[in-house]
C-alpha positions in Angstrom: 1.3 194.7 14.3 1.4 190.9 14.2 3.4 190.0 17.4 4.9 186.9 18.9 5.1 187.3 22.6 7.7 185.3 24.6 7.7 185.3 28.4 7.2 183.2 31.5 7.0 184.7 35.0 4.6 187.2 36.6 6.9 190.1 35.5 6.0 189.4 31.9 2.2 189.4 32.3 1.5 193.1 32.3 3.5 193.5 29.1 1.4 190.8 27.3 -1.8 192.3 28.6 -0.8 195.8 27.5 0.1 194.7 24.0 -3.2 192.7 23.7 -5.2 195.7 25.0 -3.4 198.0 22.5 -4.9 196.1 19.6 -1.9 194.2 18.4 -2.5 190.8 16.9 -0.8 188.3 19.1 0.1 185.5 16.7 1.2 183.1 19.4 2.6 183.2 23.0 5.7 181.2 23.8 6.3 180.3 27.4 8.4 177.7 29.3 6.6 174.3 29.8 4.4 173.7 32.8 6.3 172.6 35.8 5.6 171.3 39.4 5.0 174.2 41.8 3.6 174.9 45.2 3.5 172.7 48.2 1.7 169.9 46.4 4.1 170.0 43.5 1.2 170.0 41.1 2.2 170.7 37.4 1.1 174.2 36.7 1.4 176.5 33.7 3.5 179.6 34.0 1.8 182.9 34.8 2.2 184.0 31.1 0.8 180.7 29.9 -2.2 181.1 32.2 -2.9 184.7 31.1 -2.5 183.9 27.5 -5.1 181.1 27.7 -7.4 183.5 29.6 -7.1 185.9 26.7 -7.9 183.1 24.2 -4.4 183.1 22.7 -2.4 180.2 21.3 0.3 179.1 23.6 3.4 177.2 22.6 5.8 175.6 25.2 8.8 174.1 23.5 11.6 172.8 25.8 14.0 174.8 23.6 14.1 176.2 20.1 17.0 174.1 18.8 14.9 171.7 16.7 14.2 172.5 13.1 10.5 171.9 13.5 10.2 174.4 16.3 12.2 177.0 14.3 10.1 176.5 11.2 6.9 176.8 13.1 8.2 180.0 14.7 9.1 181.5 11.3 5.8 180.4 9.8 3.9 182.7 12.1 4.9 185.6 9.8 5.3 188.0 12.7 6.3 191.7 12.3 8.1 191.5 15.6 8.7 189.3 18.7 8.5 190.9 22.1 10.5 188.9 24.7 10.2 189.5 28.4 12.0 187.1 30.8 11.3 184.1 28.6 14.1 182.1 30.1 15.5 180.5 27.0 18.3 181.5 24.7 17.1 182.4 21.2 19.3 181.1 18.4 20.1 183.6 15.6 17.7 182.0 13.1 14.9 182.8 15.6 16.1 186.3 16.3 16.1 187.0 12.5 12.7 185.4 11.7 10.3 188.3 12.5 10.4 191.2 10.0 11.6 193.7 12.6 13.5 191.2 14.7 13.1 190.5 18.4 12.7 193.2 21.1 13.5 192.5 24.7 12.2 194.3 27.8 15.0 194.2 30.5 14.6 195.5 34.0 17.7 197.6 34.4 19.4 200.7 32.9 21.7 198.8 30.5 24.6 198.2 30.4 24.3 198.0 34.2 23.0 194.7 35.4 22.8 192.5 32.4 21.7 189.0 33.2 19.2 187.1 35.4 18.6 189.1 38.6 18.8 192.8 37.8 16.1 194.0 40.2 17.6 192.2 43.3 21.2 193.1 42.4 20.4 196.8 42.0 18.9 197.0 45.5 21.7 194.8 47.0 24.4 197.0 45.5 22.8 200.2 46.9 21.9 201.7 43.5 20.0 205.0 43.7 18.3 204.4 40.4 17.2 201.7 38.0 14.7 201.3 35.2 13.6 199.4 32.1 15.1 199.2 28.6 13.5 198.2 25.3 16.4 196.5 23.5 16.9 195.1 20.0 18.0 191.5 20.7 21.2 190.0 19.4 23.2 186.8 20.2 25.0 188.2 23.3 23.5 188.3 26.8 21.6 191.6 27.0 24.1 193.3 24.7 21.8 194.7 22.0 21.3 198.3 21.2 18.7 200.2 23.2 15.6 201.7 21.6 13.9 203.2 24.6 14.6 203.5 28.4 12.7 204.8 31.4 14.2 205.2 34.9 12.9 205.3 38.5 14.5 206.0 41.8 15.0 203.2 44.3 13.6 204.3 47.7 15.5 203.2 50.9 12.7 200.8 51.8 12.0 199.4 48.3 12.0 195.7 48.2 12.7 193.5 45.2 8.9 192.7 45.3 7.5 196.2 45.0 10.3 197.3 42.6 9.5 194.3 40.5 5.9 195.4 40.2 6.8 199.0 39.4 9.3 198.0 36.7 6.8 195.5 35.2 4.2 198.2 34.7 6.9 200.5 33.3 7.9 197.7 30.9 4.3 197.4 29.7 4.2 201.1 28.9 7.5 201.0 27.2 6.6 198.0 25.0 3.4 199.7 23.8 5.2 202.9 23.1 8.1 201.1 21.4 5.8 199.3 18.9 4.0 202.6 18.2 7.3 204.2 17.3 9.3 201.3 16.0 9.6 202.4 12.4 11.2 205.7 13.6 13.3 204.7 16.6 17.1 204.8 16.4 18.9 202.0 18.2 21.7 203.3 20.5 24.6 200.9 21.1 25.4 200.2 24.7 28.6 201.7 25.9 31.5 199.5 27.0 31.9 201.4 30.2 29.6 200.6 33.1 28.9 197.0 32.2 27.9 194.8 35.2 26.3 191.4 35.5 23.4 190.4 37.7 24.1 186.8 38.6 21.1 184.6 39.5 20.3 184.7 43.2 21.6 181.7 45.1 19.7 180.5 48.2 23.0 180.4 50.0 23.1 184.2 49.9 19.9 184.5 52.0 21.4 184.0 55.5 22.4 187.3 56.9 24.7 188.4 59.8 23.5 191.0 62.3 27.1 192.1 62.7 27.1 193.5 59.2 26.8 197.3 58.9 23.2 198.5 58.9 23.3 199.7 55.3 24.6 196.4 54.0 22.1 194.5 56.0 19.2 196.6 54.8 20.2 196.2 51.2 20.4 192.5 51.6 17.1 192.2 53.3 15.2 194.4 50.9 16.9 193.0 47.8 16.0 189.4 48.7 12.4 190.1 49.6 10.0 188.3 49.1 12.1 185.5 47.6 14.1 183.7 48.8 13.9 186.0 51.8 16.9 187.0 54.0 16.9 185.1 57.2 18.5 184.5 60.6 18.2 181.6 62.9 16.1 182.2 66.1 15.3 179.4 68.5 16.4 176.7 66.0 14.1 178.0 63.3 14.5 180.5 60.5 13.1 184.0 60.9 12.8 185.7 57.6 13.5 189.4 57.5 11.4 190.9 54.7 11.7 194.7 54.9 14.0 197.0 56.8 15.4 200.5 57.0 18.6 201.9 58.5 18.2 204.1 61.5 20.5 205.7 64.1 21.6 203.7 67.1 24.3 201.5 68.5 24.9 198.6 70.7 26.0 194.9 70.6 24.9 193.5 67.2 21.5 191.9 67.4 20.3 193.6 70.6 16.9 195.2 70.8 17.0 198.9 71.3 14.7 201.0 73.4 12.6 202.3 70.5 9.1 201.7 69.2 8.8 198.8 66.7 11.6 196.3 66.2 14.9 198.1 66.2 18.1 196.4 66.7 21.8 197.3 66.8 24.1 196.0 64.0 27.8 196.0 63.4 27.6 199.7 62.5 24.4 201.6 63.2 21.0 200.0 63.6 18.1 198.7 61.6 14.3 198.8 62.0 12.8 195.5 60.9 9.5 196.6 59.3 8.3 193.1 58.2 9.3 189.6 59.3 8.0 186.1 58.9 8.5 183.4 61.5 8.7 179.8 60.3 5.2 178.4 59.4 3.5 181.8 59.9 2.4 184.6 57.5 4.4 187.8 57.3 3.8 190.3 60.1 5.1 193.7 61.2 8.2 194.0 63.2 6.2 195.6 66.0 3.7 192.7 66.2 6.5 190.2 66.2 8.3 192.0 69.0 5.1 192.1 71.1 4.3 188.4 70.4 7.8 187.3 71.3 7.8 189.6 74.4 11.2 191.1 73.5 12.5 193.9 75.7 15.3 196.4 75.2 18.6 194.6 75.7 17.3 191.2 74.6 19.0 189.6 71.6 16.9 188.9 68.5 18.9 185.7 67.9 18.5 183.6 71.0 
């Protein structure tokens, strides 16, 4: 098929790669404009932009698709279908209608649960047992279109947003290829009205955690915000990021180190084992290594 691909972050890259490797003709790749990034704030292309250039594909980076020239240029590509994966811009109806078969979206949740910007993080933070990926026919509403294909996966107790992101991205790539293979015969299924929830964008103010929270709540927050922005507590006047955790048995004053191997501390209800942490200015390390380096003993408080 002749395909327009629209995506921006790392999540979208495996889908673009899979469609290219499957032999589809990628008429053009749309991505958000290059922006300052990294410590030096150098202007850098998005991950999709960089991958598209590596594949020798034309890249277009309009600020939006409101202008008549941009809309005309989009339609002039004569695409059979557009595949949209975390593009980051709202597509006006005239753009949705331009490809012969419309625009398809890969969304990282089992719709109608977690429509919106941060479905992976919100699923973990809410304690969902299962999530997945949907291939959806796009319409004007926010992730409201009928679903063509879906695939699910269990959320393990120690899954972080980072590793779940990677798993769902690969699932999305498979689903996109399968969807285009079967598109002429797929029957769209309208999303039910029951079970709708919205995944609001993660705000950095959500990242500070309280060791007096119940262990299950704390673990969901830690794992759901890892690796970015990273849940944190203050220790010695600096932030200590908590990047991966699991709930375990135990009790004591919240924040005290328990007499266990590794870095296990009591919470408001139960205990958590911190499997990965990141002190300010240092790379991530295991909880056990951090405990040894900080010379923490049973009964010490993690927050000094």
